[in-house]
PQR file of N, CA, C, O and H, with PARSE charges and radii, in Angstrom:
ATOM      1  N   MET A   1      -0.829  -2.845   6.316 -0.4000 1.5000
ATOM      2  CA  MET A   1      -1.106  -4.051   5.558 -0.0000 2.0000
ATOM      3  C   MET A   1      -2.165  -4.918   6.248  0.5500 1.7000
ATOM      4  O   MET A   1      -2.842  -5.710   5.593 -0.5500 1.4000
ATOM      5  N   GLU A   2      -2.303  -4.769   7.543 -0.4000 1.5000
ATOM      6  CA  GLU A   2      -3.248  -5.618   8.269 -0.0000 2.0000
ATOM      7  C   GLU A   2      -4.679  -5.458   7.765  0.5500 1.7000
ATOM      8  O   GLU A   2      -5.457  -6.411   7.782 -0.5500 1.4000
ATOM      9  H   GLU A   2      -1.753  -4.126   8.075  0.4000 1.0000
ATOM     10  N   ARG A   3      -5.022  -4.259   7.321 -0.4000 1.5000
ATOM     11  CA  ARG A   3      -6.393  -4.004   6.873 -0.0000 2.0000
ATOM     12  C   ARG A   3      -6.695  -4.676   5.540  0.5500 1.7000
ATOM     13  O   ARG A   3      -7.865  -4.810   5.180 -0.5500 1.4000
ATOM     14  H   ARG A   3      -4.390  -3.484   7.307  0.4000 1.0000
ATOM     15  N   LEU A   4      -5.682  -5.101   4.800 -0.4000 1.5000
ATOM     16  CA  LEU A   4      -5.902  -5.715   3.493 -0.0000 2.0000
ATOM     17  C   LEU A   4      -6.352  -7.162   3.568  0.5500 1.7000
ATOM     18  O   LEU A   4      -6.790  -7.718   2.560 -0.5500 1.4000
ATOM     19  H   LEU A   4      -4.732  -4.992   5.093  0.4000 1.0000
ATOM     20  N   VAL A   5      -6.257  -7.781   4.722 -0.4000 1.5000
ATOM     21  CA  VAL A   5      -6.597  -9.201   4.820 -0.0000 2.0000
ATOM     22  C   VAL A   5      -7.773  -9.431   5.757  0.5500 1.7000
ATOM     23  O   VAL A   5      -8.019  -8.658   6.683 -0.5500 1.4000
ATOM     24  H   VAL A   5      -5.901  -7.329   5.540  0.4000 1.0000
ATOM     25  N   ARG A   6      -8.480 -10.500   5.492 -0.4000 1.5000
ATOM     26  CA  ARG A   6      -9.587 -10.923   6.348 -0.0000 2.0000
ATOM     27  C   ARG A   6      -8.994 -11.826   7.435  0.5500 1.7000
ATOM     28  O   ARG A   6      -9.023 -13.053   7.336 -0.5500 1.4000
ATOM     29  H   ARG A   6      -8.280 -11.127   4.740  0.4000 1.0000
ATOM     30  N   ALA A   7      -8.468 -11.194   8.450 -0.4000 1.5000
ATOM     31  CA  ALA A   7      -7.697 -11.901   9.466 -0.0000 2.0000
ATOM     32  C   ALA A   7      -8.522 -12.897  10.279  0.5500 1.7000
ATOM     33  O   ALA A   7      -7.955 -13.805  10.887 -0.5500 1.4000
ATOM     34  H   ALA A   7      -8.444 -10.197   8.530  0.4000 1.0000
ATOM     35  N   LYS A   8      -9.829 -12.751  10.301 -0.4000 1.5000
ATOM     36  CA  LYS A   8     -10.666 -13.669  11.074 -0.0000 2.0000
ATOM     37  C   LYS A   8     -11.057 -14.921  10.288  0.5500 1.7000
ATOM     38  O   LYS A   8     -11.613 -15.859  10.859 -0.5500 1.4000
ATOM     39  H   LYS A   8     -10.290 -12.014   9.807  0.4000 1.0000
ATOM     40  N   GLU A   9     -10.775 -14.943   8.997 -0.4000 1.5000
ATOM     41  CA  GLU A   9     -11.118 -16.091   8.161 -0.0000 2.0000
ATOM     42  C   GLU A   9     -10.209 -17.283   8.472  0.5500 1.7000
ATOM     43  O   GLU A   9      -9.010 -17.123   8.703 -0.5500 1.4000
ATOM     44  H   GLU A   9     -10.324 -14.180   8.533  0.4000 1.0000
ATOM     45  N   ALA A  10     -10.789 -18.452   8.473 -0.4000 1.5000
ATOM     46  CA  ALA A  10     -10.023 -19.677   8.738 -0.0000 2.0000
ATOM     47  C   ALA A  10      -8.906 -19.860   7.722  0.5500 1.7000
ATOM     48  O   ALA A  10      -7.817 -20.318   8.069 -0.5500 1.4000
ATOM     49  H   ALA A  10     -11.763 -18.582   8.285  0.4000 1.0000
ATOM     50  N   GLU A  11      -9.170 -19.503   6.472 -0.4000 1.5000
ATOM     51  CA  GLU A  11      -8.151 -19.653   5.430 -0.0000 2.0000
ATOM     52  C   GLU A  11      -6.919 -18.798   5.734  0.5500 1.7000
ATOM     53  O   GLU A  11      -5.789 -19.246   5.537 -0.5500 1.4000
ATOM     54  H   GLU A  11     -10.055 -19.131   6.190  0.4000 1.0000
ATOM     55  N   TRP A  12      -7.134 -17.565   6.217 -0.4000 1.5000
ATOM     56  CA  TRP A  12      -5.997 -16.709   6.576 -0.0000 2.0000
ATOM     57  C   TRP A  12      -5.259 -17.300   7.769  0.5500 1.7000
ATOM     58  O   TRP A  12      -4.030 -17.372   7.771 -0.5500 1.4000
ATOM     59  H   TRP A  12      -8.051 -17.202   6.377  0.4000 1.0000
ATOM     60  N   LYS A  13      -6.003 -17.718   8.775 -0.4000 1.5000
ATOM     61  CA  LYS A  13      -5.371 -18.289   9.969 -0.0000 2.0000
ATOM     62  C   LYS A  13      -4.543 -19.521   9.620  0.5500 1.7000
ATOM     63  O   LYS A  13      -3.479 -19.743  10.197 -0.5500 1.4000
ATOM     64  H   LYS A  13      -7.001 -17.660   8.773  0.4000 1.0000
ATOM     65  N   ALA A  14      -5.035 -20.322   8.672 -0.4000 1.5000
ATOM     66  CA  ALA A  14      -4.305 -21.528   8.275 -0.0000 2.0000
ATOM     67  C   ALA A  14      -2.971 -21.197   7.603  0.5500 1.7000
ATOM     68  O   ALA A  14      -2.040 -22.003   7.631 -0.5500 1.4000
ATOM     69  H   ALA A  14      -5.899 -20.141   8.203  0.4000 1.0000
ATOM     70  N   LEU A  15      -2.886 -20.021   7.007 -0.4000 1.5000
ATOM     71  CA  LEU A  15      -1.635 -19.626   6.358 -0.0000 2.0000
ATOM     72  C   LEU A  15      -0.537 -19.300   7.363  0.5500 1.7000
ATOM     73  O   LEU A  15       0.648 -19.382   7.040 -0.5500 1.4000
ATOM     74  H   LEU A  15      -3.642 -19.367   6.985  0.4000 1.0000
ATOM     75  N   ALA A  16      -0.925 -18.935   8.568 -0.4000 1.5000
ATOM     76  CA  ALA A  16       0.027 -18.555   9.625 -0.0000 2.0000
ATOM     77  C   ALA A  16       0.963 -17.450   9.152  0.5500 1.7000
ATOM     78  O   ALA A  16       2.137 -17.417   9.519 -0.5500 1.4000
ATOM     79  H   ALA A  16      -1.887 -18.869   8.831  0.4000 1.0000
ATOM     80  N   ALA A  17       0.429 -16.545   8.331 -0.4000 1.5000
ATOM     81  CA  ALA A  17       1.224 -15.421   7.839 -0.0000 2.0000
ATOM     82  C   ALA A  17       1.125 -14.264   8.822  0.5500 1.7000
ATOM     83  O   ALA A  17       0.154 -14.145   9.570 -0.5500 1.4000
ATOM     84  H   ALA A  17      -0.525 -16.572   8.032  0.4000 1.0000
ATOM     85  N   ASP A  18       2.130 -13.429   8.809 -0.4000 1.5000
ATOM     86  CA  ASP A  18       2.179 -12.253   9.666 -0.0000 2.0000
ATOM     87  C   ASP A  18       1.573 -11.076   8.908  0.5500 1.7000
ATOM     88  O   ASP A  18       2.169 -10.587   7.948 -0.5500 1.4000
ATOM     89  H   ASP A  18       2.919 -13.526   8.202  0.4000 1.0000
ATOM     90  N   ALA A  19       0.395 -10.616   9.328 -0.4000 1.5000
ATOM     91  CA  ALA A  19      -0.315  -9.548   8.632 -0.0000 2.0000
ATOM     92  C   ALA A  19       0.416  -8.218   8.690  0.5500 1.7000
ATOM     93  O   ALA A  19       0.089  -7.305   7.932 -0.5500 1.4000
ATOM     94  H   ALA A  19      -0.090 -11.013  10.107  0.4000 1.0000
ATOM     95  N   SER A  20       1.388  -8.088   9.564 -0.4000 1.5000
ATOM     96  CA  SER A  20       2.149  -6.836   9.639 -0.0000 2.0000
ATOM     97  C   SER A  20       3.382  -6.856   8.733  0.5500 1.7000
ATOM     98  O   SER A  20       4.088  -5.854   8.619 -0.5500 1.4000
ATOM     99  H   SER A  20       1.655  -8.829  10.180  0.4000 1.0000
ATOM    100  N   ASP A  21       3.634  -7.990   8.094 -0.4000 1.5000
ATOM    101  CA  ASP A  21       4.780  -8.127   7.196 -0.0000 2.0000
ATOM    102  C   ASP A  21       4.301  -7.986   5.749  0.5500 1.7000
ATOM    103  O   ASP A  21       3.664  -8.900   5.227 -0.5500 1.4000
ATOM    104  H   ASP A  21       3.060  -8.804   8.186  0.4000 1.0000
ATOM    105  N   PRO A  22       4.595  -6.861   5.092 -0.5600 1.5000
ATOM    106  CA  PRO A  22       4.095  -6.644   3.731  0.2800 2.0000
ATOM    107  C   PRO A  22       4.448  -7.761   2.758  0.5500 1.7000
ATOM    108  O   PRO A  22       3.622  -8.129   1.923 -0.5500 1.4000
ATOM    109  N   GLU A  23       5.629  -8.293   2.847 -0.4000 1.5000
ATOM    110  CA  GLU A  23       6.054  -9.373   1.947 -0.0000 2.0000
ATOM    111  C   GLU A  23       5.168 -10.606   2.115  0.5500 1.7000
ATOM    112  O   GLU A  23       4.744 -11.206   1.128 -0.5500 1.4000
ATOM    113  H   GLU A  23       6.300  -7.994   3.526  0.4000 1.0000
ATOM    114  N   GLN A  24       4.890 -10.983   3.357 -0.4000 1.5000
ATOM    115  CA  GLN A  24       4.040 -12.148   3.608 -0.0000 2.0000
ATOM    116  C   GLN A  24       2.607 -11.896   3.157  0.5500 1.7000
ATOM    117  O   GLN A  24       1.955 -12.793   2.623 -0.5500 1.4000
ATOM    118  H   GLN A  24       5.234 -10.495   4.160  0.4000 1.0000
ATOM    119  N   VAL A  25       2.118 -10.684   3.369 -0.4000 1.5000
ATOM    120  CA  VAL A  25       0.753 -10.355   2.945 -0.0000 2.0000
ATOM    121  C   VAL A  25       0.637 -10.450   1.432  0.5500 1.7000
ATOM    122  O   VAL A  25      -0.310 -11.047   0.921 -0.5500 1.4000
ATOM    123  H   VAL A  25       2.648  -9.955   3.803  0.4000 1.0000
ATOM    124  N   ILE A  26       1.580  -9.874   0.716 -0.4000 1.5000
ATOM    125  CA  ILE A  26       1.540  -9.913  -0.748 -0.0000 2.0000
ATOM    126  C   ILE A  26       1.579 -11.341  -1.254  0.5500 1.7000
ATOM    127  O   ILE A  26       0.791 -11.713  -2.123 -0.5500 1.4000
ATOM    128  H   ILE A  26       2.349  -9.389   1.131  0.4000 1.0000
ATOM    129  N   ARG A  27       2.486 -12.142  -0.722 -0.4000 1.5000
ATOM    130  CA  ARG A  27       2.571 -13.556  -1.148 -0.0000 2.0000
ATOM    131  C   ARG A  27       1.274 -14.294  -0.858  0.5500 1.7000
ATOM    132  O   ARG A  27       0.795 -15.074  -1.682 -0.5500 1.4000
ATOM    133  H   ARG A  27       3.127 -11.840  -0.017  0.4000 1.0000
ATOM    134  N   ALA A  28       0.706 -14.044   0.325 -0.4000 1.5000
ATOM    135  CA  ALA A  28      -0.536 -14.723   0.708 -0.0000 2.0000
ATOM    136  C   ALA A  28      -1.691 -14.309  -0.200  0.5500 1.7000
ATOM    137  O   ALA A  28      -2.487 -15.153  -0.614 -0.5500 1.4000
ATOM    138  H   ALA A  28       1.095 -13.411   0.995  0.4000 1.0000
ATOM    139  N   LEU A  29      -1.788 -13.016  -0.512 -0.4000 1.5000
ATOM    140  CA  LEU A  29      -2.877 -12.545  -1.363 -0.0000 2.0000
ATOM    141  C   LEU A  29      -2.746 -13.059  -2.791  0.5500 1.7000
ATOM    142  O   LEU A  29      -3.751 -13.347  -3.443 -0.5500 1.4000
ATOM    143  H   LEU A  29      -1.141 -12.331  -0.176  0.4000 1.0000
ATOM    144  N   LEU A  30      -1.530 -13.174  -3.274 -0.4000 1.5000
ATOM    145  CA  LEU A  30      -1.338 -13.724  -4.614 -0.0000 2.0000
ATOM    146  C   LEU A  30      -1.756 -15.190  -4.684  0.5500 1.7000
ATOM    147  O   LEU A  30      -2.352 -15.630  -5.667 -0.5500 1.4000
ATOM    148  H   LEU A  30      -0.715 -12.941  -2.744  0.4000 1.0000
ATOM    149  N   ALA A  31      -1.442 -15.925  -3.647 -0.4000 1.5000
ATOM    150  CA  ALA A  31      -1.767 -17.353  -3.618 -0.0000 2.0000
ATOM    151  C   ALA A  31      -3.206 -17.624  -3.187  0.5500 1.7000
ATOM    152  O   ALA A  31      -3.795 -18.628  -3.588 -0.5500 1.4000
ATOM    153  H   ALA A  31      -0.958 -15.568  -2.849  0.4000 1.0000
ATOM    154  N   HIS A  32      -3.774 -16.734  -2.371 -0.4000 1.5000
ATOM    155  CA  HIS A  32      -5.114 -16.944  -1.793 -0.0000 2.0000
ATOM    156  C   HIS A  32      -5.911 -15.641  -1.852  0.5500 1.7000
ATOM    157  O   HIS A  32      -6.133 -15.012  -0.818 -0.5500 1.4000
ATOM    158  H   HIS A  32      -3.296 -15.918  -2.045  0.4000 1.0000
ATOM    159  N   PRO A  33      -6.340 -15.231  -3.037 -0.5600 1.5000
ATOM    160  CA  PRO A  33      -7.023 -13.931  -3.162  0.2800 2.0000
ATOM    161  C   PRO A  33      -8.314 -13.820  -2.362  0.5500 1.7000
ATOM    162  O   PRO A  33      -8.779 -12.709  -2.109 -0.5500 1.4000
ATOM    163  N   ARG A  34      -8.901 -14.934  -1.961 -0.4000 1.5000
ATOM    164  CA  ARG A  34     -10.134 -14.887  -1.171 -0.0000 2.0000
ATOM    165  C   ARG A  34      -9.946 -14.234   0.190  0.5500 1.7000
ATOM    166  O   ARG A  34     -10.924 -13.790   0.792 -0.5500 1.4000
ATOM    167  H   ARG A  34      -8.523 -15.836  -2.167  0.4000 1.0000
ATOM    168  N   VAL A  35      -8.731 -14.164   0.684 -0.4000 1.5000
ATOM    169  CA  VAL A  35      -8.513 -13.563   2.002 -0.0000 2.0000
ATOM    170  C   VAL A  35      -8.328 -12.050   1.942  0.5500 1.7000
ATOM    171  O   VAL A  35      -8.091 -11.408   2.966 -0.5500 1.4000
ATOM    172  H   VAL A  35      -7.937 -14.524   0.195  0.4000 1.0000
ATOM    173  N   MET A  36      -8.438 -11.473   0.725 -0.4000 1.5000
ATOM    174  CA  MET A  36      -8.325 -10.018   0.605 -0.0000 2.0000
ATOM    175  C   MET A  36      -9.610  -9.347   1.077  0.5500 1.7000
ATOM    176  O   MET A  36     -10.714  -9.754   0.715 -0.5500 1.4000
ATOM    177  H   MET A  36      -8.630 -11.994  -0.106  0.4000 1.0000
ATOM    178  N   GLU A  37      -9.443  -8.325   1.884 -0.4000 1.5000
ATOM    179  CA  GLU A  37     -10.593  -7.548   2.347 -0.0000 2.0000
ATOM    180  C   GLU A  37     -11.168  -6.774   1.173  0.5500 1.7000
ATOM    181  O   GLU A  37     -10.424  -6.191   0.384 -0.5500 1.4000
ATOM    182  H   GLU A  37      -8.546  -7.994   2.178  0.4000 1.0000
ATOM    183  N   ARG A  38     -12.483  -6.766   1.057 -0.4000 1.5000
ATOM    184  CA  ARG A  38     -13.162  -6.071  -0.025 -0.0000 2.0000
ATOM    185  C   ARG A  38     -14.323  -5.297   0.529  0.5500 1.7000
ATOM    186  O   ARG A  38     -14.754  -5.585   1.646 -0.5500 1.4000
ATOM    187  H   ARG A  38     -13.087  -7.239   1.699  0.4000 1.0000
ATOM    188  N   PRO A  39     -14.848  -4.343  -0.176 -0.5600 1.5000
ATOM    189  CA  PRO A  39     -14.400  -3.799  -1.457  0.2800 2.0000
ATOM    190  C   PRO A  39     -13.260  -2.809  -1.274  0.5500 1.7000
ATOM    191  O   PRO A  39     -13.043  -2.269  -0.189 -0.5500 1.4000
ATOM    192  N   ILE A  40     -12.547  -2.589  -2.352 -0.4000 1.5000
ATOM    193  CA  ILE A  40     -11.524  -1.557  -2.396 -0.0000 2.0000
ATOM    194  C   ILE A  40     -11.947  -0.580  -3.484  0.5500 1.7000
ATOM    195  O   ILE A  40     -12.221  -0.991  -4.612 -0.5500 1.4000
ATOM    196  H   ILE A  40     -12.723  -3.027  -3.234  0.4000 1.0000
ATOM    197  N   ALA A  41     -12.003   0.697  -3.160 -0.4000 1.5000
ATOM    198  CA  ALA A  41     -12.373   1.727  -4.126 -0.0000 2.0000
ATOM    199  C   ALA A  41     -11.163   2.605  -4.399  0.5500 1.7000
ATOM    200  O   ALA A  41     -10.362   2.884  -3.506 -0.5500 1.4000
ATOM    201  H   ALA A  41     -11.781   1.031  -2.244  0.4000 1.0000
ATOM    202  N   ASP A  42     -11.047   3.035  -5.648 -0.4000 1.5000
ATOM    203  CA  ASP A  42      -9.904   3.823  -6.091 -0.0000 2.0000
ATOM    204  C   ASP A  42     -10.416   4.998  -6.919  0.5500 1.7000
ATOM    205  O   ASP A  42     -11.191   4.804  -7.856 -0.5500 1.4000
ATOM    206  H   ASP A  42     -11.698   2.809  -6.372  0.4000 1.0000
ATOM    207  N   ASP A  43      -9.991   6.215  -6.583 -0.4000 1.5000
ATOM    208  CA  ASP A  43     -10.412   7.382  -7.357 -0.0000 2.0000
ATOM    209  C   ASP A  43      -9.315   7.869  -8.299  0.5500 1.7000
ATOM    210  O   ASP A  43      -9.423   8.962  -8.855 -0.5500 1.4000
ATOM    211  H   ASP A  43      -9.361   6.373  -5.822  0.4000 1.0000
ATOM    212  N   GLY A  44      -8.279   7.087  -8.483 -0.4000 1.5000
ATOM    213  CA  GLY A  44      -7.173   7.465  -9.349 -0.0000 2.0000
ATOM    214  C   GLY A  44      -6.020   8.120  -8.613  0.5500 1.7000
ATOM    215  O   GLY A  44      -4.904   8.176  -9.128 -0.5500 1.4000
ATOM    216  H   GLY A  44      -8.191   6.199  -8.032  0.4000 1.0000
ATOM    217  N   GLN A  45      -6.281   8.612  -7.418 -0.4000 1.5000
ATOM    218  CA  GLN A  45      -5.228   9.228  -6.619 -0.0000 2.0000
ATOM    219  C   GLN A  45      -4.994   8.494  -5.307  0.5500 1.7000
ATOM    220  O   GLN A  45      -3.885   8.492  -4.772 -0.5500 1.4000
ATOM    221  H   GLN A  45      -7.188   8.565  -6.999  0.4000 1.0000
ATOM    222  N   ARG A  46      -6.043   7.877  -4.802 -0.4000 1.5000
ATOM    223  CA  ARG A  46      -5.905   7.110  -3.567 -0.0000 2.0000
ATOM    224  C   ARG A  46      -6.917   5.978  -3.571  0.5500 1.7000
ATOM    225  O   ARG A  46      -7.884   5.994  -4.333 -0.5500 1.4000
ATOM    226  H   ARG A  46      -6.943   7.879  -5.237  0.4000 1.0000
ATOM    227  N   ALA A  47      -6.688   5.025  -2.736 -0.4000 1.5000
ATOM    228  CA  ALA A  47      -7.581   3.872  -2.617 -0.0000 2.0000
ATOM    229  C   ALA A  47      -7.953   3.691  -1.153  0.5500 1.7000
ATOM    230  O   ALA A  47      -7.165   3.988  -0.255 -0.5500 1.4000
ATOM    231  H   ALA A  47      -5.902   5.012  -2.118  0.4000 1.0000
ATOM    232  N   VAL A  48      -9.165   3.200  -0.928 -0.4000 1.5000
ATOM    233  CA  VAL A  48      -9.611   2.920   0.437 -0.0000 2.0000
ATOM    234  C   VAL A  48     -10.272   1.556   0.472  0.5500 1.7000
ATOM    235  O   VAL A  48     -10.835   1.089  -0.518 -0.5500 1.4000
ATOM    236  H   VAL A  48      -9.805   2.959  -1.657  0.4000 1.0000
ATOM    237  N   ILE A  49     -10.191   0.938   1.621 -0.4000 1.5000
ATOM    238  CA  ILE A  49     -10.888  -0.316   1.861 -0.0000 2.0000
ATOM    239  C   ILE A  49     -12.266   0.049   2.391  0.5500 1.7000
ATOM    240  O   ILE A  49     -12.383   0.883   3.289 -0.5500 1.4000
ATOM    241  H   ILE A  49      -9.733   1.317   2.425  0.4000 1.0000
ATOM    242  N   GLY A  50     -13.292  -0.556   1.855 -0.4000 1.5000
ATOM    243  CA  GLY A  50     -14.667  -0.195   2.192 -0.0000 2.0000
ATOM    244  C   GLY A  50     -15.194  -0.802   3.465  0.5500 1.7000
ATOM    245  O   GLY A  50     -16.379  -1.125   3.545 -0.5500 1.4000
ATOM    246  H   GLY A  50     -13.197  -1.234   1.125  0.4000 1.0000
ATOM    247  N   ARG A  51     -14.376  -0.961   4.436 -0.4000 1.5000
ATOM    248  CA  ARG A  51     -14.796  -1.425   5.749 -0.0000 2.0000
ATOM    249  C   ARG A  51     -14.290  -0.431   6.770  0.5500 1.7000
ATOM    250  O   ARG A  51     -13.094  -0.441   7.063 -0.5500 1.4000
ATOM    251  H   ARG A  51     -13.413  -0.698   4.372  0.4000 1.0000
ATOM    252  N   PRO A  52     -15.086   0.388   7.304 -0.5600 1.5000
ATOM    253  CA  PRO A  52     -16.531   0.500   7.185  0.2800 2.0000
ATOM    254  C   PRO A  52     -16.925   1.195   5.879  0.5500 1.7000
ATOM    255  O   PRO A  52     -16.103   1.881   5.272 -0.5500 1.4000
ATOM    256  N   PRO A  53     -18.181   1.023   5.442 -0.5600 1.5000
ATOM    257  CA  PRO A  53     -18.642   1.609   4.178  0.2800 2.0000
ATOM    258  C   PRO A  53     -18.481   3.124   4.109  0.5500 1.7000
ATOM    259  O   PRO A  53     -18.381   3.681   3.016 -0.5500 1.4000
ATOM    260  N   GLU A  54     -18.453   3.790   5.240 -0.4000 1.5000
ATOM    261  CA  GLU A  54     -18.276   5.234   5.259 -0.0000 2.0000
ATOM    262  C   GLU A  54     -16.951   5.659   4.612  0.5500 1.7000
ATOM    263  O   GLU A  54     -16.829   6.781   4.119 -0.5500 1.4000
ATOM    264  H   GLU A  54     -18.534   3.337   6.128  0.4000 1.0000
ATOM    265  N   ASP A  55     -15.974   4.769   4.617 -0.4000 1.5000
ATOM    266  CA  ASP A  55     -14.690   5.089   3.984 -0.0000 2.0000
ATOM    267  C   ASP A  55     -14.857   5.289   2.483  0.5500 1.7000
ATOM    268  O   ASP A  55     -14.201   6.147   1.891 -0.5500 1.4000
ATOM    269  H   ASP A  55     -16.074   3.858   5.018  0.4000 1.0000
ATOM    270  N   ILE A  56     -15.732   4.500   1.868 -0.4000 1.5000
ATOM    271  CA  ILE A  56     -16.006   4.659   0.430 -0.0000 2.0000
ATOM    272  C   ILE A  56     -16.728   5.987   0.200  0.5500 1.7000
ATOM    273  O   ILE A  56     -16.407   6.714  -0.740 -0.5500 1.4000
ATOM    274  H   ILE A  56     -16.264   3.803   2.349  0.4000 1.0000
ATOM    275  N   LEU A  57     -17.688   6.299   1.044 -0.4000 1.5000
ATOM    276  CA  LEU A  57     -18.416   7.558   0.901 -0.0000 2.0000
ATOM    277  C   LEU A  57     -17.479   8.750   1.023  0.5500 1.7000
ATOM    278  O   LEU A  57     -17.625   9.731   0.294 -0.5500 1.4000
ATOM    279  H   LEU A  57     -17.949   5.708   1.807  0.4000 1.0000
ATOM    280  N   ALA A  58     -16.533   8.673   1.922 -0.4000 1.5000
ATOM    281  CA  ALA A  58     -15.562   9.758   2.095 -0.0000 2.0000
ATOM    282  C   ALA A  58     -14.700   9.910   0.845  0.5500 1.7000
ATOM    283  O   ALA A  58     -14.337  11.028   0.480 -0.5500 1.4000
ATOM    284  H   ALA A  58     -16.414   7.876   2.513  0.4000 1.0000
ATOM    285  N   LEU A  59     -14.374   8.814   0.193 -0.4000 1.5000
ATOM    286  CA  LEU A  59     -13.575   8.873  -1.036 -0.0000 2.0000
ATOM    287  C   LEU A  59     -14.378   9.544  -2.150  0.5500 1.7000
ATOM    288  O   LEU A  59     -13.821  10.295  -2.950 -0.5500 1.4000
ATOM    289  H   LEU A  59     -14.670   7.906   0.490  0.4000 1.0000
ATOM    290  N   LEU A  60     -15.657   9.283  -2.203 -0.4000 1.5000
ATOM    291  CA  LEU A  60     -16.502   9.823  -3.260 -0.0000 2.0000
ATOM    292  C   LEU A  60     -16.856  11.285  -3.047  0.5500 1.7000
ATOM    293  O   LEU A  60     -17.245  11.973  -3.991 -0.5500 1.4000
ATOM    294  H   LEU A  60     -16.110   8.674  -1.553  0.4000 1.0000
ATOM    295  N   ALA A  61     -16.726  11.762  -1.829 -0.4000 1.5000
ATOM    296  CA  ALA A  61     -17.127  13.151  -1.519 -0.0000 2.0000
ATOM    297  C   ALA A  61     -16.129  14.158  -2.037  0.5500 1.7000
ATOM    298  O   ALA A  61     -16.318  15.361  -1.860 -0.5500 1.4000
ATOM    299  H   ALA A  61     -16.410  11.203  -1.063  0.4000 1.0000
TER
END
């Protein structure tokens, strides 16, 4: 779950949420979608976070 959030952003830090706790991450993302790491690519079977961009290329290959 840690990879889903922009942990270095001030907005995330202000939430004082635990990035390793899925429940807290989900609640935080619902309330503050700007802290979600992007882009996320989905091929219908799996999804990857595009950081680093090579992860997206691997999904497309």
